[in-house]
N, C-alpha and C positions, 0 to 999 in steps of 0.2 A: 735171451729173446730171439736168437737167430732163427730157429725153426718157426717160431710164431710170426716173425716178420716175413719169412719166405712163404708160409702158408697163406697169410692174409694178402700178400702181394700177388700171388698167383690168382686168387679168387677175384681181386679187384681188376686185374688185367684181363681176365676172361670176360668179366661183365662189361667193362667200359673201355678197355684198351687205352690208347693215348690219343685224345681228341685231335682231329685235324685242325680245329681252330687254335688249339694251343701250339701246335707246330708252327702255324702261320704267325702267331704272336711272339713266341719266345724261342722257337726251335725245339730241338730234342737233345737229351744228354749225349746221344751218339754224335749228333752234329757238332756239339761243343767240343767233344773229344777229338773229332775229325779236324776241327779248325786248328787245334793245338798240334796235332800230328802234321798237318800240312805246313804249319809255321816252322816246326823243327826240321822238317824235310828240306824246306827251302833254305833255312839258316845253316844247317850242319852238313847236309849231303852235297858236297862239292865234287863234281865228276873229275876234276883235275887232281884230287888227292889220291895217294896210293890206296889200294884196296884195303889193306890192314887198318889204316887210319879211318877209313869210312866205316869199317866194321866196328871199331871201337866207338866211334861217334854214334853209330846206330844203337849200341848198347846203352850209351848215356841217354840217348833220346827216349828209349823205351822205359828207362828208370824214371825219367822226368814225367813221362806220360802216366805211368802207374801211380806215382806219388801225387800228381795233380788230381787224379780221379779219386784215389783212396783217402787222402788226408781230409778233404772237406766232408766226405761221407763219415769218417770216423768222428770228426768234431760234432756233426749232426747227431750221430747215434749216441755219443756220450751226453749230449745236451738234452735229448728227447727221451732217452730210455727211462723206464721206471713208472710210467703212467699209461693208462689206456689211450689217452689222446696222443701221447708220444708214439705208442706202438702203431696207431692208425696213420700218423704222419710218416713214420719210417716205412710202413708198408706201401703207402701211396708213392713215395719216392722210389722204393724198390720195384714197384710195378712198372716203372718206366724203363727198367733194364731187362724186362722179359717180353717176348714177342709172340705169345700164344695166339692172340686174336688177329694181329696183323699178318702173321704168317698164313693163317687159315684164309684170310681175305684175299691175299695176293694169289695164292694157289687156286682159290675158287674162281677168281677172274679168268684164269687160264682155262679152267673147265668150261665156264660159260661161253667163252669165245669159241672153243672147239665145238661145243654143242650147237652153236649157231653157224658153224661152217665158215667162220671168218678167220682164216689163217693169219692174215695181217694183224688183226687184233690180238690173236693168241700169241704171236711172236712178240708184239709190244708188251703184253702182260707178262710173259715169261722173262723178258729182258730186265725186269725190275728185281728178279730174284736169282738170276744166274749170271756168270761172268763170260760165258761163251758167246759166239756170234749167232744171234737168233736168225739172221737172214739165211743161214746155211741149213736150217732145220725144216723138215717137212712136218706134217701134222703129228706123225708118230714121234718124231724127234722132240717136238714141243711138249708132248704129253710126258715122254720119258724125262725130259729136263725138269719139268714141274715136279714130278714125283721124286726125282733124285734130290732136288733142292728142298722139298718138304722134309725128306728124311734127314739130310745133313743139317738143315737149319733148325729142325726139332732138337738136335743135339747142341748146336752152337748157340742158338737164340733162345732156347727154353731150358733144357735140362742143365746145361753148364752153368748159366747164371743162377739158377735155382739152387744147385748143389753148393756153389760157392757162397751164396747168401745164407743157406742153412748152416754151413760150416763156420763162416766168418762174418755174418751179418751184412749190413749195407756196404761196409768197406770192401769185403770180399767180392761182392757182386760188381761193385764199381771198378775194382782193380781188374777183374776178369774182363769186363766189357771194354776197358781201355786196351787190354792186350789183344783181344779179338778184333777190335776196330783197327788197331795198328797193323795187325797181320793182313787184314783185308785191303789196307791202303798201301803199305810199303813192304809187305812180306812176300814179294814176287821175285821170280828168277829172271828179272829183266836187267839190262845193262845198268840202269840207274839204281835199282834196289837190291840186286843180288847180294851185295856186301852190306850196305847200310841197313837193310831190313832183315838180315839173317838172324839177329838176336830176337827180334819180334816174332819171326816165323817159328824158331825153335821153342820159344817160351809159349807160344800159342799151342803148339803140338803137345807140350807137356801139360798145360792146364786143362786141355780138352780131353785128355786120355780117360779119366774116370767117367765123364759124361757120355762119351761115344759108346763105351761098353754098356753102360746102364741103358742108354737109349735103345741099343739093339735088343736088349732083354725086355725092355718095356714093350717094344713092337712085337716081339715073340709072344709075350703074355697077352697083349691085346688081340693078336691073331687067334689065340686059343678061345676067345669069347666072341669072335666075330664070324657070322655065317659067310661062307665062301672064301675065307682066308685059312691058311695052313700054318700052324705054329711049328710043326715038325720040319716042314720045308724051309721055313724062315730060319730056324736054328741051324739046319744043315748048310744052308747057303752062307750064313754068317760065319760059321766056323771054317768053311772051306774057302770062301772068296775074300773075306775082309782083309786077311794078311797080304793079298795080292794087289790091293788098291794102292795107287800112287801116294795117297795121303795115309798117314799112320792111324787116322781117326775116322775119316769119312766113310770108309768101307763098312764099318760095323752097322750103322743104321741103314745105309743103302742096300747092303746085302740082305739084311733082315727084311726090309721092305720088299725087295725083289722076290725073295723066297715066299713071303707071306701071300703075295698077290699073283704068283706064278709068272713073273716077268723076268726079262734079262735087261738090266740097267747098266749105266756107265758105258764103258767101251770108248773107242776113238772119238775125239771131239776136235773142235777148232776154237782156239783162244787167240784173239787178236790176229787172226789170219794164219796162225801157226797150228798145224794139226798135231794131236797127241796120240799116243798108242796105249791109252788106259785099258786096264783089264775089265772084263765083264763081271758084273755082280748078278748072281742067279743064273739059272739055265732054262728059263721059260720063254715066253713070247717076246720078240722085239717090237711087235706092232702094238704099242700101247695106244689107247684111245681115251676119249673123254670119260667113259665109264670107269676106266682104271684110275684116272685122277680122282674121281668121286670116291672110289673104293679106298684109295690112299688117304684121302681126307677123313673118311670114316674110321680107318685104322688109327690115324693120328689122334682123332678125338678120344678114342678109347685109351690109347697109350698115355695121353696127357691127363685123362681122368685118373688113371692109375698113379701117375706121378703126384697129382694133387693129393690123392689118398695117402700115399707114402709120407709126404711132407706133413700132412695133417696128423698122422700117427706120430711122427717125430715131434711135432709141436706138443701133442698131448703128453708124450713121454717126458719131454723136457719140462713141462709144467708140473707134472707129478714129481719128477726128480728133485726140482728146486723149490717145491712148495713147502 
């Protein structure tokens, strides 16, 4: 049922997302995972310990985090599988691990603020989807940050959980989400987390590898059917620039997006007051504007539609194979 769960989960999430009232009432699965990560960080990550011991404790922590997310999902899947109602319930649960709708909404808020000429509101909106210091960004920087985040989070927040759901059902997607959340919270090269979070960071790089490449090709395919976008330039930028990115995965969707829209993304940034010397993705304009954010959203919608189509085909093939 894995492909069927993934296909139905994507459709549900596109249509309804995760309601804000439900977040207020019970929170969100990512919030629950985050609570556990924070608890383990406080309990196991002792700065006074030698680095190697902190590294081993971090490996134990990520194992606990993955098991805590995947085990309940496996129990639910084994309990609910085998009926149409069970499939629907599993897909509803799976939809909470995908971020198609919310990602579009967050980036669209940045576009709306830029269109209104409100740089302060644009900085606030983009701060919800990027880790860099928004106060250092001008309007062009805010637009670039939104487009970069859209490309990267399409891979991390949509394609990756869908791939792992299609391959390993609800437990696969839950395990992925746990790893990705752990990386975002403790997988940083800071004095506190460089050792403790190293296992989480390496594991996140590994599980995101297939999705990042597929995301790049989805964006290239979407550019081929979108007026004003260039599939050839997207493919050229991805092949040339992605390996130069600081991240082993983020460069693939970012470079494809940059090439498709004729932009130059990434480059030097400021995180926590510390400047970085990141490589550029693409060789187009640096002066991104609200219109470019809108174009990026249009490209994203087409690429996401292609992904839904692929997963639906997989579900049909799976049904025919096991019927």
